[in-house]
C-alpha positions as CSV (number, residue, x, y, z in Angstrom):
1,M,-0.1,-0.5,-0.2
2,R,2.8,2.3,0.9
3,S,4.1,1.5,-2.6
4,L,1.1,2.5,-4.4
5,I,1.0,5.6,-2.0
6,C,4.3,6.8,-4.0
7,V,3.3,5.7,-7.2
8,L,0.5,8.0,-7.2
9,L,1.9,10.8,-5.4
10,V,4.4,11.1,-8.7
11,T,2.3,10.4,-10.8
12,L,-0.2,13.3,-9.9
13,L,3.1,15.1,-10.0
14,L,3.9,14.6,-13.0
15,M,-0.2,14.5,-15.3
16,P,0.0,18.9,-14.7
17,A,3.4,18.5,-17.1
18,I,2.0,16.0,-19.7
19,G,1.0,17.9,-23.0
20,A,2.7,21.4,-21.0
21,A,6.0,21.1,-23.1
22,P,8.0,18.7,-25.4
23,Q,10.0,16.9,-23.2
24,Q,13.1,17.9,-21.8
25,Q,16.1,16.6,-23.6
26,P,19.6,15.7,-21.8
27,S,21.4,18.4,-21.1
28,P,25.5,17.9,-21.1
29,M,26.6,16.1,-17.5
30,G,26.5,18.6,-15.3
31,P,28.4,21.4,-13.0
32,G,32.0,20.2,-13.1
33,W,32.4,20.2,-9.3
34,A,29.5,17.7,-9.2
35,F,30.8,15.3,-12.4
36,P,35.0,16.0,-12.0
37,V,37.4,14.9,-14.4
38,R,41.3,14.6,-14.0
39,D,43.1,17.7,-13.8
40,Q,45.3,17.7,-17.2
41,V,48.0,20.2,-14.9
42,Q,48.7,18.1,-11.7
43,P,51.0,19.6,-8.4
44,T,53.7,17.5,-8.4
45,T,54.1,14.8,-5.5
46,T,56.3,12.3,-4.2
47,E,55.5,8.5,-5.0
48,E,54.9,6.4,-2.0
49,S,57.6,3.4,-2.0
50,G,58.1,0.3,-0.2
51,P,55.4,-1.8,1.7
52,L,53.0,0.4,3.1
53,K,50.9,0.3,6.4
54,V,47.7,1.5,8.1
55,P,46.7,1.8,11.6
56,G,45.3,-1.9,13.0
57,S,46.1,-3.7,10.2
58,T,48.6,-6.6,10.0
59,K,48.4,-6.1,5.8
60,E,50.9,-4.3,4.4
61,Y,50.9,-3.9,1.0
62,T,53.2,-1.4,-2.2
63,R,51.9,1.5,-4.0
64,A,51.4,-0.4,-7.1
65,Q,48.7,-3.9,-5.5
66,I,47.4,-0.5,-4.1
67,D,45.9,0.3,-7.6
68,D,45.6,-3.0,-9.1
69,A,42.1,-2.9,-10.4
70,F,42.1,-6.7,-10.1
71,N,43.5,-7.7,-6.8
72,P,43.0,-4.3,-4.1
73,P,44.1,-4.0,-0.9
74,D,41.7,-5.3,2.1
75,W,43.0,-4.1,4.8
76,F,40.7,-6.0,7.5
77,P,39.0,-9.6,6.2
78,D,38.0,-10.4,9.4
79,E,35.4,-6.9,8.9
80,H,33.0,-8.7,6.7
81,L,31.9,-12.4,5.3
82,P,34.6,-14.0,2.2
83,M,35.1,-11.8,-1.3
84,P,33.7,-13.4,-3.9
85,Q,35.6,-13.5,-6.4
86,V,34.5,-11.0,-9.1
87,V,35.1,-8.2,-5.7
88,A,38.2,-9.5,-4.8
89,H,39.6,-9.9,-8.8
90,G,36.9,-9.0,-11.0
91,S,36.5,-10.9,-14.0
92,G,38.3,-11.6,-17.1
93,K,40.2,-8.0,-18.7
94,D,36.5,-6.1,-18.7
95,V,35.3,-6.4,-15.6
96,R,37.8,-5.1,-12.5
97,A,37.3,-5.8,-9.1
98,C,34.4,-4.3,-7.2
99,G,36.4,-3.9,-4.3
100,T,38.7,-1.1,-6.5
101,C,36.6,0.8,-6.6
102,H,33.4,0.5,-3.5
103,L,35.9,-1.1,-1.1
104,A,35.7,-4.7,0.2
105,S,33.7,-2.8,3.2
106,G,30.8,-1.4,0.5
107,M,31.6,2.4,1.5
108,G,33.6,3.8,-2.0
109,H,35.0,7.2,-2.6
110,P,33.2,10.2,-3.4
111,E,33.8,9.6,-6.5
112,S,32.5,6.1,-6.4
113,A,28.4,5.1,-4.8
114,I,27.6,3.4,-1.2
115,V,26.3,0.3,-2.0
116,A,26.7,-1.1,1.2
117,G,23.3,-2.8,2.6
118,F,21.3,-2.0,-0.7
119,T,19.2,-4.6,-1.3
120,V,19.9,-7.6,-4.1
121,S,17.1,-7.0,-6.0
122,Y,18.1,-3.2,-6.6
123,F,21.6,-3.8,-6.5
124,L,20.7,-5.5,-9.5
125,R,18.3,-3.5,-10.7
126,Q,20.8,-0.6,-11.1
127,M,23.4,-3.1,-12.9
128,A,20.6,-3.5,-16.3
129,D,20.3,0.0,-16.3
130,F,24.0,0.4,-16.9
131,K,23.3,-2.3,-18.7
132,T,20.8,-0.7,-21.1
133,G,21.9,2.7,-20.8
134,D,19.5,4.2,-18.4
135,R,21.9,5.2,-16.1
136,I,25.4,6.5,-17.8
137,N,28.3,5.8,-16.2
138,G,31.7,5.2,-18.3
139,V,33.8,2.6,-16.0
140,M,30.1,0.5,-14.9
141,N,27.8,0.9,-18.3
142,G,31.3,-1.6,-19.4
143,I,31.2,-3.9,-16.7
144,A,27.0,-4.0,-16.3
145,K,28.0,-5.3,-20.1
146,A,30.6,-7.4,-19.6
147,I,30.0,-9.1,-16.2
148,S,28.3,-12.7,-15.4
149,D,24.5,-12.8,-13.9
150,D,26.7,-15.4,-11.5
151,D,28.6,-12.9,-11.0
152,N,26.2,-9.9,-10.5
153,R,24.3,-12.0,-8.2
154,Q,27.2,-12.2,-5.9
155,A,27.9,-9.4,-5.9
156,A,24.7,-8.0,-4.5
157,A,24.8,-10.8,-2.4
158,Y,27.9,-10.0,-0.8
159,F,27.1,-5.9,-0.4
160,A,23.7,-6.9,0.5
161,S,25.6,-8.4,3.9
162,L,27.5,-5.5,5.0
163,K,26.0,-2.9,7.5
164,P,27.0,0.6,6.4
165,F,27.9,3.2,8.9
166,P,28.9,7.2,9.5
167,Y,31.6,8.2,6.6
168,V,30.6,11.3,5.8
169,N,31.0,14.7,7.9
170,V,29.0,17.3,6.1
171,V,30.2,21.1,7.0
172,E,28.6,24.3,6.0
173,A,31.3,26.8,4.7
174,T,32.2,30.4,2.9
175,T,35.4,29.2,2.1
176,V,37.4,26.1,1.5
177,T,41.0,24.9,0.5
178,K,41.7,24.6,-3.4
179,S,41.9,21.7,-4.7
180,Y,42.2,19.7,-7.7
181,V,41.3,16.3,-9.3
182,D,44.0,14.0,-9.1
183,R,43.1,10.2,-11.0
184,G,40.0,8.3,-11.5
185,G,38.1,11.4,-10.0
186,M,39.7,11.4,-5.8
187,R,39.4,15.6,-5.4
188,L,42.5,16.7,-3.2
189,R,44.0,19.6,-1.9
190,L,46.7,21.8,-3.4
191,P,49.8,20.8,-1.8
192,R,49.7,25.6,-0.6
193,G,47.0,25.3,1.6
194,E,45.7,28.4,0.3
195,T,41.7,29.1,0.4
196,E,38.2,29.9,-1.8
197,P,34.7,30.5,-2.1
198,L,33.2,28.1,-2.5
199,G,30.3,29.3,-4.0
200,N,27.1,27.5,-4.8
201,R,29.5,24.1,-4.6
202,I,29.6,21.0,-2.6
203,I,33.2,20.2,-2.4
204,V,34.0,16.4,-1.0
205,L,37.5,16.2,0.2
206,P,39.5,13.5,2.6
207,E,40.0,13.7,6.1
208,D,43.3,12.3,5.5
209,E,44.4,12.2,2.4
210,E,47.1,9.2,2.8
211,Q,44.7,6.6,4.1
212,I,42.6,7.5,1.7
213,M,44.4,7.2,-1.2
214,R,45.2,4.0,0.8
215,R,42.3,2.7,0.8
216,N,41.9,2.2,4.4
217,P,38.0,1.9,5.0
218,H,38.7,2.5,8.4
219,G,40.2,6.3,6.7
220,S,38.0,6.9,4.2
221,V,35.8,9.4,5.9
222,T,35.6,12.7,4.3
223,M,34.7,17.1,4.8
224,V,32.1,18.0,2.8
225,N,32.0,21.2,2.3
226,V,28.4,23.5,1.5
227,P,27.1,26.3,1.7
228,V,25.8,27.9,5.0
229,G,22.2,27.5,5.3
230,S,21.8,24.2,2.6
231,L,21.3,21.4,5.9
232,A,18.0,23.8,7.7
233,R,16.7,24.1,3.7
234,G,17.9,20.8,3.2
235,K,15.4,20.0,6.2
236,D,12.7,21.8,5.0
237,L,12.8,20.7,1.2
238,V,13.2,16.6,2.7
239,T,10.5,16.9,4.9
240,T,7.6,19.0,4.3
241,G,8.7,19.2,-0.1
242,S,9.0,23.1,0.9
243,S,5.0,24.2,-0.3
244,G,4.7,22.2,-2.8
245,K,7.7,22.2,-4.2
246,T,8.2,19.2,-4.2
247,I,7.0,16.0,-2.0
248,P,9.0,15.1,1.4
249,C,11.4,12.1,0.9
250,N,9.8,9.8,3.3
251,I,7.1,9.1,1.7
252,C,8.4,6.6,-0.5
253,H,12.8,6.4,1.1
254,G,10.9,5.7,5.0
255,S,10.7,7.7,8.3
256,T,14.2,8.0,8.6
257,L,15.1,7.6,4.8
258,Q,16.9,4.0,5.9
259,G,15.0,3.3,2.2
260,L,11.5,1.2,2.1
261,G,11.5,-2.1,0.0
262,D,13.6,-2.0,-2.7
263,V,13.0,2.2,-2.7
264,P,16.9,2.5,-1.7
265,R,18.1,4.4,1.9
266,I,19.4,7.7,1.1
267,A,20.5,8.3,4.4
268,G,24.2,8.7,5.0
269,L,25.0,8.8,0.9
270,Q,27.9,11.0,0.2
271,P,26.1,14.5,-1.1
272,I,27.7,15.0,-3.9
273,Y,27.0,11.7,-5.3
274,I,23.3,12.6,-4.3
275,F,23.0,15.7,-6.3
276,R,24.2,13.7,-9.5
277,Q,21.2,11.9,-9.5
278,L,19.2,14.6,-9.1
279,Y,20.6,16.5,-11.8
280,S,21.3,13.3,-14.0
281,I,17.1,12.4,-13.5
282,Q,15.6,16.6,-13.8
283,H,18.2,16.4,-17.3
284,G,17.6,13.7,-18.8
285,N,20.7,11.6,-18.6
286,R,19.0,9.2,-15.8
287,T,16.4,7.0,-17.4
288,G,13.9,3.7,-16.6
289,D,11.7,3.0,-14.1
290,S,13.3,3.6,-10.9
291,A,14.0,7.1,-12.3
292,A,10.8,7.9,-14.0
293,L,9.1,8.0,-10.4
294,M,11.9,11.0,-9.7
295,K,11.4,12.8,-12.2
296,G,8.2,14.3,-10.4
297,P,9.9,15.4,-7.4
298,V,12.5,16.6,-9.1
299,M,11.4,18.5,-12.0
300,N,10.7,22.2,-9.8
301,L,14.3,22.3,-8.3
302,S,17.1,24.2,-8.8
303,E,21.1,24.0,-8.6
304,D,20.6,25.1,-4.4
305,D,17.6,23.1,-3.6
306,M,19.6,19.8,-4.8
307,I,22.4,20.4,-3.3
308,A,20.1,21.8,-0.1
309,I,18.5,18.5,-0.1
310,S,21.8,16.7,-0.9
311,A,23.6,18.5,2.1
312,Y,21.1,17.0,4.1
313,V,20.5,13.9,3.6
314,G,23.8,13.1,3.7
315,S,24.2,14.9,7.4
316,L,22.1,11.3,8.4
317,V,23.2,8.4,9.9
318,P,23.1,6.1,7.4
């Protein structure tokens, strides 16, 4: 019944738009701060050498091993079930190890996604959308087309078995440390320590760059800089719909935004990831059945609204 109410509400929101204007065409990917690509000019850095360690782990890896997309580090193997082959090592040349981007913990990094604790059916539906192109991500589109059904199910079951934990620290700010985008889309601080106005952006920086670059799940907490006033404004949009601008998120995502059936959890996800999904759905760059249900709630949101929603939702306990 709750899911039916959700569908009906979204349908009602969509009805005024039918016949009112041509279907919105996909726009360019989106603002560069939300969809980062590697900067052509990189600062000079010192490459780490020799065996590397992280606090609390008996493991050690070289930098080359840490960066191996088919054999990523597993610093704390006792904290999770045995990883399936596809999560730990990938499959063939076109399916890199899931743990490379999403980590053994499933908590990922800002440029990837948190996948810990989602239902198997939700995970498989997203992979199907990547395969058809309803969701666009250069890496995931290729993996989804190449992965076997069995590996797909094993990865889904593994990540569903993991429990998410607080991973983001959302702070309101007017200035932020100048940064650059490293390989793989990771944003890092420029070594000079200069600052710049934050403006209307979400800028995510590691609390401990050394640990996040070593793919340490215990040290990959991020500081999420959002504009002043975002949390209060986001709470209003999320909990009340802000006088009809959208619908309250709890109608579909549950009272604590922890998910409802196969409607996913959104509490505690990376704010920059949430913004990317809202923006992509609004601009027609993410389609499919699940995106269609979100088309109504996002169609009247400004970028500032989406920043505020993302900031508030990301600040909640996952």
